[in-house]
N, C-alpha and C positions, 0 to 999 in steps of 0.2 A: 334563838336559832332562825328565826323567821327573819329578825330585825337586820342578822349579819348577810342574809342574803340579798335583804335590801340593799345594805350598804357596798357590798361587793359592787351589784347593778350598776349602783351609783357613780363609782369608782371608773369602771369601764367605760360609762356613757361620757364621762368628761376627759377622759382620755383620747378618744374619738373626735370629739370634738375641737380638742388641741390638738391633734393631730390638721385636722382640716384648715384650721386658721392657721397657722405656721406655714400651709405649704400651699400657697393659692396656683391656681394652674397659669402658668407663662403668657404674658403678653408679648406679642409679635410686635415690635417694632418698625417703622416704617422705613425703608430705603429709598435709595436713588442713585443711578451713575450720572456719569456726564451726560452719556447720550440722552436719560430720560428727559435733563435737564434743556439740552438743547431744544430736544423736540416739545418738551412744556414750555419753556420760553417762545419757540417758535419765529419766524420771521420777522426784523422791524428795522428800524433807524439804524442802530447798530450793523444790521448784515448790509444796507447801503452803501455806507461809508466803508466797512471791509471789503465789498465788492469793488468798488472805484477805487480805493487806495493800492490794495494787493492785485486786482486788474490790472491798474497801470504799470504795474512791473512788466508786463508784457509789451506795452508801450516802448519801455526805455530798450529791453532786451530786442524787440525787433529793429529799433533804429541803429543799434550797436551792430547786429549782425547782416541788417541790411548794407549798411553803410560801405564797405567793402565792394558789392556790387557797383553802384555810382562813383565810387572813388578810383576804381581799377583803372579807366582808362586815362585819366589823369595822371596816377603815379607811374603809369606804364611809359607816358610820356615824357616827365618830368625827370626819371633816372633810366631811362632808355633799357625796361626790362625786356626780357626774353618771356614768352609765354610761362614756360614753367615758375617763373621767378612770381609772377600775377599768380599764378594758381598757389604758390606756396604761402602767399597773404593767409589765404581763407582757411587755408589746411593748418596750419599752424593755431588759428583763432580755435579751432574746434579740437585740436589737439591739448590745448591749455583749456577748453571747456570740460572736454572728456576725463583730464585726469582730476582736475579739481569740483568736479560733478560727486565723485566718489569721495574725496576728502571732506567737502561742507556736508555731504549726506551722513557722514560718520561723527563731524563733528554736531551737527544739529541733533542729534540724537542724542547726544552726549550733556552739548551745554544750551539746546534750546534753539528753533525755529527763528525766532526774532532774531538774536545776538546774531546769526550767521547772516541771515538777512540783510540785517544793517551793515555787518562789514563788508558783504559782497559791494553793496552797494557804494561804500566809501572807497574799496578798492577798484572798483571799476572806472568809475568818475575822476578819481586821480590819475589811473593810468591813460585813460581818454583824451584827458587834459594834456598830458605829455605827450601825447603820439603826435597831437598838431604841431609840436616843436621839434618832429624826429630832424636831424640833418642829413641821415643819410638812410636808404632801402634798409640797411640790417637795422638800424635803430627802431625803423616802424615796424618791420617784422618783429622784433622783440616784441616792442610796447602794446602792439593788436594781440598777441598772444597772452600777454598781462590781463588783459583787456575782457579776453575769451575766459580767464581764469574765474573773473571775477563775477563776469553774466552767470555763470554756471552755478551761482547760488541762489540766482532770483528764483528759482524752481521751490524755494522755501516759502514764498510768497504764494502760491498756488496751494502750498500745502496746508496753509494757514487758514485760510479763505474755506478749503474744503472741510477743515476739522470743526469748524464753528456751525457751516449749514445744517439748519436741518434735511432729513433725509429726502424729502419730496422737492426739495431745492436744489440736491446736489446733480441730477440727470440733466438739468440746463447749463451747468457751469462750464462744461467744454464747449459746448457749439456757442457761449456769449462770451469765452474769452478769446476765441477769436476775433471778436470786433476790437479788440485791444490790440493785439498782433497786427491785423490789417490797419489801426489806426498809425502805429507806428510805422508800419511800411510805407504807406502814403505820405507819413509827416516828412520821413527822410527825404522819400523821392522828392516831394515836391519843392524842399528847403534846398534840394541839390539844383534843381532846374533854375533856383533863383541866386543862390550862394556862389555855386562854382564860375559861373560866367563871370561876376563879377568882384567878389572879393578873394576868392580862389576856395578850394577845400580844406585847408587850415581850418579858417573862420568856419567850416562847417561842421568840420568835427569839434570845434569849441562851441557852438550852438547846439549841437545835437547833444552835449553835456549838460545841459541846463535842465531838462526833465528830471534827469535819475538825481541831480543836486536838491532839485523841489520836494522829490518825492521823500527821498532822507527825512526832511523835515515834519510831513504829514507819517511817519511811521511811530510819533508817540501817542498818535491816539487809536493806537491798534495792540492791544495787550499779546502775549506770548499765551501758545496755545494752552486751554486748558487739559484737553488729553495728555499733552506732555509734560503738564503737571503734575499729573495725576499718574501717570506710567511711571516718574520718579519718585513718587511719594510724596511731593509734594502738596498735598491737599489742600492744606490752608489757601496757597495761592490760586489754587483751580476754584475753590469757593468763592473766593473774592472775586475773581475774574467772573463767574456765571451771576452772583449778585449784580456785579456792574452792567451785566448786559442787560439782564431783566430790569434794571432800574430805567437803563436807555430805551429800552424798549416798550415800557409802561406795562410789563406782564410781571408773572409773578414766577417765583422758584417753586419746585415740586416740595412736599414737606416731607420731613424725616430724615434721615442720616446719609450724607455723600458716601456712596459704595462704590467700590471700582475692582475689578480683579486686575492683578496684574501677572502677565505671562515672565514665570521667572525663564523659560528656554524662548528663545530668540530662533528666527528663521537662520538656516546655515544655509552657506552657496551649496555645500551637498545636497541641499532638501530640494533643490530646483532640478537637480539628476537624480533625483531618486527615479525609481520603474516607474512610478505613478504618472511623474511629471515630467519624464526625460522628452519622450515625442514631442507634447506639448511646448516645451519649452526650446527647444531644438528649432522647432517650426517658426515659433513667435521671433526667435533673434532674426531669422533668416527675414521674416517679415520685415521687423523695424529697420534692420539694416536696408533692405532695396528701399522701404518707403523713404529715408533719410537720404537715401544716394537720389532717389529722384527728384525728391519736392528741392534740395539744393539745385541739383543738376537743372532743372526747368529755372529757376532764379538766375542761373549763373548763363546758362544758354539763351536766356530773352536779352542779357548784356551783350552776350558775344553776335549774336545774329544783329542786334542793333549797331554795334559800335565796329563791326568789320562788313556788315552787309552780304553774309553767307547765307544768305536764304536761296533756296532750290537747290543749294550743293551747285551754282553753276559757276562758281567763282571760287578760287583756291586762295591760300594765304598769299601766295605769290604775284598773285593778278589783283590783290585789293592795291588799290591807291593808298600810297604810304608817304609821309613828309620826314627827309631825310635831314636831320640837326645840324646845322652848318658851323662844325667843330673841326679843328685840323687833330683832336685827338684820337676821335673815334668817327668810325666811317658805318656803326651799328644803323641799320633803320630803327626809326623811332614813331611807332604809331600814334598819330595825334589825333586821329579821328575823331571827335570830341562827340558827347550827344547834342542832340537838335532836339528844339523843342516838341517835335513830333514823336522823337526817340521817348523822351520823358511823359508824354501822354501814353503812348503806347505800353510803358512800364506801368502806371495808374491803372490803366483797363485793364491791364492781364491782371496786376495785383488785387483789384476788388473781384476778381471771379474767385477767390477764396471761402468767400459767404456766399457764392451764387449757389452751389448745391447743398446747402447746410439744411433747409426742407427736406429735400428731398432725401439726404444722407439720412435725417432722424427717422424718416420713416422707413425706410429699408433698414435700419437698423432693429427696430421696435417690430419689425411686421415679415420681413425675410431671413432674419438672426443675423448674426454677427458675423458668421463665417461667410454665408452667400453675399451678402452686401459688399464685404471686402472684397472678396473675390472677382465681383462684378465691376468694383472701380478699378481696382489694379488690373483688370483686362481691359478697361475702357482707356487706361493710361499708358497702357502701352501702345495701344491703335493711336494714339493720337500723338505720340511720339514719330510713330514712323509719317501721320500725316504731315508734321512739320516740311518732309523734304519734298513735299507737292508744290508747284511752281504755282504761287495764287497772288494775288493783290496783297496789299497792304493790309487793307481790312481782313482779308483771309486769316494771314498770320495771327494778326490781332485776336482772332477768333479761334485760333487753335491755341494760342497761348492763353487765352483767357479759360477755356475749358481743360488746359493742361494745370493751372493753378487750382482751379474748383475742385479736380480728380484727386490731385497729391493732398491738397487741404481735408478731404472726404477720408481719405487712408489713412491719415494720421487720427482724426477722431475715432475712427471705428476702432483702431489697433488701442489706442491709447483704453476706450473703455473695456474691449475685450481682456485686456493682459489684468487692468484692476478687478476683473470680477472671475477671472480663471483660478486664481490661486488663493488659499486659503488666508486669514488673518496675519498668521504667525510668518509668512513669508511673501505677504502681497507687496509692503514696500522693495524687498530684494530683490523681487522678481522686476518691479519697476525699475528700479536702480541699474540692474545690470541690463536691462533692454535699451536704457538711456545711454549707456554707456556706446553700446555696440551702435546705437544709433549716431552716433558721433561719429564713429567711423566711416560709415556710410559717407558723412557731410563731407571727412575728410578727403575721401577719395573722388567726389565729385568733381572737384574745381580741375582737376588733371584730364577728366573726361571732357569738363564742359569749354576748358579752356587752352587746353592743349592738344588731345587727339581730333575734336573737333575741328579745328584750323588745317589740322592734317587730313582727315578724313570724316566730311560733316555726316555722309551716311551713315560712315562706320559708329562714330560717336551714340546717332540716332539707334542704329541696330542695338545695339548695349546696352542702351538704357531700357529699350523695349523689352529683352530678353529677360532682363533681371526683373521687370514687373511682372511678366509671365510665370516668371518660378515663383514670385511671392502671391500668384494668385493660384497658383498650383496648390502651393502650401497652406493658405487660408482656406479652402475648399475642402482639403484633406484634414485639418484640425481634428482631433480627436473629442473635443467637447465642444457642445453648444452652449452658451451659457445664456441665451435670451429665458428670460422668465424665472433664471433660476437663482435663489436666492445666494448671498455673499457666505463662502465657506470659513467657517471657524474651526480652529484645531487648538484646544485648552489640555494643557500639559497639568500643572502643579499651579495652583493659584495662591496667591495672598489678596487679604482684605485689608484695605485701608477703610479709616472711617472718621469721619467728620461730623458733630452732630450740628443743624442748622439752627 
């Protein structure tokens, strides 16, 4: 009897031991996301090359956009254009930009940022070269519209650059990106001052196409965004890209398995008009439209002030001395007042103003907050538009234009940061995209105010620009959300997990 009890205990003991060996406690495997990998790899040689190559897209874009401002006096004379015809060129460029920015954005989300960036540069360079052979005004307008369509895809360079940079470096991207835009603006003005008086505007366009063609050759050094690859489920390509960056930076990858949540639900246009964001969205749209209207208004108004000598509102268009083309077929006046060397110097000095307030702007954004900082700079912009009507010396005019360019550039910096911060992840790109489209509407209207209304009523045009800036200042001050010091909002619905072992 005692033996049986002992055997029974022995059997129970073996069963317990067997259960413990078959089911050990589960071990947690290490995982990391693309964000973790980017932060672990850190900043290095890859990011320097990335910044220079993708940042240079701003140089090409600035040259193509600013080209119209320096060429408009020449084409006005060559084809005997009216004011509205000159304004229409700029408007159609931004119309093409507005339409294709939406199309390229959709294609980039589907097929990749790198491919769309390459296509947009090839498109822009091709049609820009064709523009230099334009036989008539109609062809010129059409081909420049096609250039505007291509330039709209250059924004993918900024997206690639942002998606590869560690968090602590992203805050510097926008102010530093202004340097590339400034370089492109100064380059085209400098080239125009040398090329137009000697070999003509057609050669200026051909020479201005060269930087874009060179940049296309440099794109092969930049891979597709790892975040895009992961978002489409191509995690092998994302992992290969991250390993390549780590090797180039002489850094290491995080240990474990690549894991990335993919949002099944994407942002919809209706989300922007949801009750939670309706007021914010509407006010942001007003601000974007007004800032773009003021920015391109300043650029084109500067050209008109120099070309037509409409300072102080002292002379109307009828009093401006014009040259009449000696043709029997047409008696239309042709404004052949070309830019003098001093006019180009004035444009260069005022353009440099775009980075003059960068340090002050950064301090204002971080200490006063986005809303108050934007409200102050918009109010100052309105004031300086009115000051342009004051009769002053050439130095005074340059000073006013310099401050206006500095203020409108600061406005753009602030609203760009605010828009990226105020929306949650699932609708952030959509919010930026719709704002960018409205931005182009403001740019399309600006030429008719700067190049048509300003000739008829100088003070009237300045008052209109100033009034729009005041509306934007009030809208900025009353924005319902302040994003200073607030973490980026994330809304996650249903998630899929993709894993790739390292």
